[in-house]
N, C-alpha and C positions, 0 to 999 in steps of 0.2 A: 612864487607866482605860478611857475610852470607846474609844480606839484599840485597846486590848488586847481589848475585847469584840467589836469588829468583826472583828478578825483571828481570834478564836476561832470566831465564827460562820462566817466564810469557810472556815476549816479544816474545820469540821464538815460544811458543804455539799460541800466538795471531796471529803471521804472518802465521803460518800453517793453522789456522782456517780461516783467511781472504782468503788465497789462495784456500782453499777448497770451500768456499762460492762463490768466483769468478768463479771457475771451474764449480761448480754446475749451476750457473746462465747462463754461456755461453753454457753449454751442454743443459740446458732446452730451451734456445732460439733457438739453432740449431734444437732440436727435434721438437719444435713448428713450425719452418719454414717448416720442412719436412712434418709435419702433416697437416698444413694449405694448402699446395700446393699438398698434396696427391701424392707425388712422389712414395710412396709405397701404395698399396691397403691395408689399415689397417683393412678393414672389409671383406676381401675375404672369410674368414672362415664362417661368417654369411650368405653370399650370397650362398655359396656352401651347407650349412646346410639346408637352407630354400627352395632350388630349386633342381630339378633333372637336369641332363645333357640335357635331352630331352627338358625340359622347356627352358633352356638357349640357345638352338640351334634353336628354332622355328623362322620363319621369321616374323610373325605377333606377336607383343608383347603388353601386358599391363604392365606397370612398376609401381610398388607400393613402395612408400617411407613413412616412419613414424617412430613412436617409438614402445614401447612394445605392444601397442594395435594392431599394424599391424604385429609385429614380432612373435607373438605366432603361432606356427606351426599348431594349430587347430582352429585358429581364423577366422575372416571374409574373409581373403585372401584365405583360403582353400575352402570356399564356391565359390569364384570366379573361382579358379582353376578347381573345380569339374563341374562348370556350363558352362565354356567357353573352351571346348576342341580345338576350332579353334585358340585359342591364346596361346602363352606362357605367362602365368601370372607370371612375375618375381617379387618375393618378395625381395626388397632391403631395407627393414626396419631394424632398429637397436635399440635395447632397450636402454633406458637411454639417447637418443639423442634428439635434437630439431632442430629448423630451422638453427642455425649456422652450426652445423655439416652437416645437409642435404645439405645446399648450397655449402659446400666444396666437398661433395661426389657425388652429382647429376650430374655435368657435365660429369664425367667419365662414370657413369651408363647410361646416356642418349646417349652418343656416342657409347657405346657398344651395346645397345639394340634398339635404334631408335623407341620409342614407338608410337603406334597409339593412345593409351590412357595412360595418366599419372595421377596417383592418389597420392596426397599428403595428408596424414591423419594428422589432427590437433587435439589437446586436450586442452580444456580450463583449466584443472587442473594443467598443468605444462609447457605449451609452453612458457609463459612469464617468469616463474621461471627459465627456462633454459637459458634465456637471461640475467637475473639479479637475482642472488640468494638472498634470504631474510636474509642477515646477521643481526644478533641481538646479540650484545656483552653482553647484560644483561641477556638474556634468554637461549642462546645456548653456548655450550662449546667453549673455545678459539681455539682449533685445528680445530673444525668444521668450525668456522667462517673464520679462516685463509685459509682453503681449499676452501671454497665457494668464498672468495674474490679473491684468486689467480686463481681459475679455470674459473672465468668470463673473465680473461685476457689471461690465458694460457689454451686453449681448450685441448691441449694434456694431461693435468693433469686429465681431466675427462676420457679420453681414458685409461690412465694408471690405474685409479681407477676402471674403468669398467673391465679391464682385470684382475686386482688383485681380484676383487670380484667374478670372475668365479672360482677361486681356493680356496678362503677362505672367511669367513664372514667378511665383512668390515663395518666400522662405518656408512657408508651411505646406507647399504643394508637393505632390509626388512627381519628382522630376528625375528622369533617367535617360541615358543615351538610347536605350531601347525600351519601348513601352513594356512594363511588367506583364501586361495582359496579352502580349503577342509572342511570348516565349513559353515553352512547356517543359523546360529543364530548369531546376532550381539553381540559382546563382546569386550569392549574397550581394554582389556588386549591382545586380539588376533588380534586386527586391525593392519594393515601394519604400521611398525615403521616409515618409511620415511614420511608417511602422518602426523603422530603425530608430527614429528620434524618440518615439514613445518608450521603446525598450531602454534606450540610453538614460532617459529621465527616470523611469520607474521599472526596474528590471523585472519585478514580479507582477506587472500591471494586469496581465491576462488571468493569472491565478487569483490575484486579489479581487478582480471583478467577478469571476465565476463563483468564487467561494465566499465573497463578501467579507474579506479580512483586510487588515492593515489600513483602516480608514475608509474603505470602500462601502462598508455597511451604511455609514452616514449618508453617502451619496445615493445609495439605494433607497433610503427612507425619503430623500428628496424626490427621487424618481416616482415612488409610489404616490406621494402627495400630488405631484403634477399630473400623473396619469389619472388619478381619481377625479381631479378637477376637470380634466379634459373630457372624461367619459360622462360627466354630469350634464354636458350639453347635448347628448344624444337622446333621441326619442326612446321611450321605455321599450318599445317593440323592436328596437334595433339589435341585431345580432352582432356581437363584438368578438373578433378573432385577433389574438395577439401572438403571432408567430415569433419565437425567440430564436434567432440564428446564432449558433455557437461560433466561437473563434475556431479557426481551422485546427489549432493545436489540440483542441478537445476531441477531434474526430478519430485520429489514429496516430500511430507512431511515425508515419510518413511525414506529416506536417509538424508533429512535435519535434522531431529531430532537426527540421529546418530552423525552428525557433531556438533550439539549443545552440545551434551553430551561430545564430545571430546574437547569442549571449543573453537571451531571455532567461529569467531565473524561475525554476519550478522546484517546489520542495520535494516532489516525487512525480514519476510518470502517471500518477493517479488521475491527473487532469484529463487524460484521454481514456480512462477506464471508468470514470464516474458518469453515469447517465442522468440521474435525477439530482443534479448539482444544486447548491443552495439558491442561486439566483432564480432559476426557473421553478424550483420547488416552493420557495417562499412567495413568488408571484402567484402560483396556483393556490396556495393556502390563503393568500390575501383576498382572492376573488372566489373562494369556495362557496360563499353564500349568495353569489350572483350567477345564476344558471345561464344568463344570456351572454356571459363573458367566458371565453375559452382561451386558456393559455396553451399554445401548441409548442411542445418541445421537439423542435425539428432535428435535434441531434440524432435521434433514433433512426430516422429515415436517411439522413445524410451519411451516417456511419455505415448503414447497411448498403448504401449505393456506392460508396467510395471505394474503389479498388483500381488496380493498374488497368489503364485503358478506359476507365470511367471516373476519373477524378472529378470531384465536385467543386473544388476551388482551383484558382490559378496557382501555378507553381511559384510565381514571384509577386503575388499580390494576394491580400487576405479576402478578396471578394469572391463570390460564387461565379463559376464559369457557366456556360450554356447548360451543362449537365445538372449543376446544382440548382440553377433557376428552374429547370424543368421539374426537379424533385419538389421544390417548394410550391411551384404552381399546382402540381397534382395534389399535394397535401391540402392546400387551401380550397381547391375546387371540390374536393370530397366534403369538406365542412360546409361549404356554401350550399351545395345541392342536396345534401342529405335531409 
């Protein structure tokens, strides 16, 4: 009788657990549906934080979309705002997002602001990672792999993680005792944690992305399809600028050696000697028959500008510093005003 009672209790709890799992899955699917179709403006707070009301109300607009490289309030977009008073330079960038999220958000932003110039900022370091996370069950923790695998399918999970990260330190955030962007001397212990996690999961991730090898070509094809679909929403007269920001290891030996020390894998130092690398080259070829679309290989300018005393990236973070943002700002300004 006692054994029967235990089995009955276990069965009861099993049914409750099953019900909770089904309820969770149905709720997640519903939330994913709302997120994918953007029935709610999930990123209205970012838009309001990065733009004044005056900017959002101007008739002539330059619309900027991208990730954290564009979303920094003191980044290259500020250079454009300061230099183009005749335009409302609308910064619609969102940290931690890629082409999948951008393609969901862009139609609404384009409808709201009808840009004369549209800028979509790309980044070699994680644009393909955003499409397919580098799950590695042998090197990375179980929960992290589960999250990566699920978030590739349920994009709303990335949004929830992003929102949670704004309130507390999350397992996927860049957490260090000293902010990586406040130090100017390379130190592995102070380098951005997310970067080291990606290297641990996929040692050749940056070379794979730049040269479209080891599975990253398939991700690049997804990127092209999403980018094509996003650009279809723009007016025919709209000028499209796509600046491609390289990973810092592509710039010169200074950054390359930092990544070698962090155990990133490169087949040869050629990653920082190749200028017209496959990702940017094939992007340009893809849009060669669309004169209104310009792919900007920013590696040339960043490489020329980066030297001791004028570094373009932070020493312990893969983002552009003030010098690098000024370089990108000048490049884009030349294209907009010519």
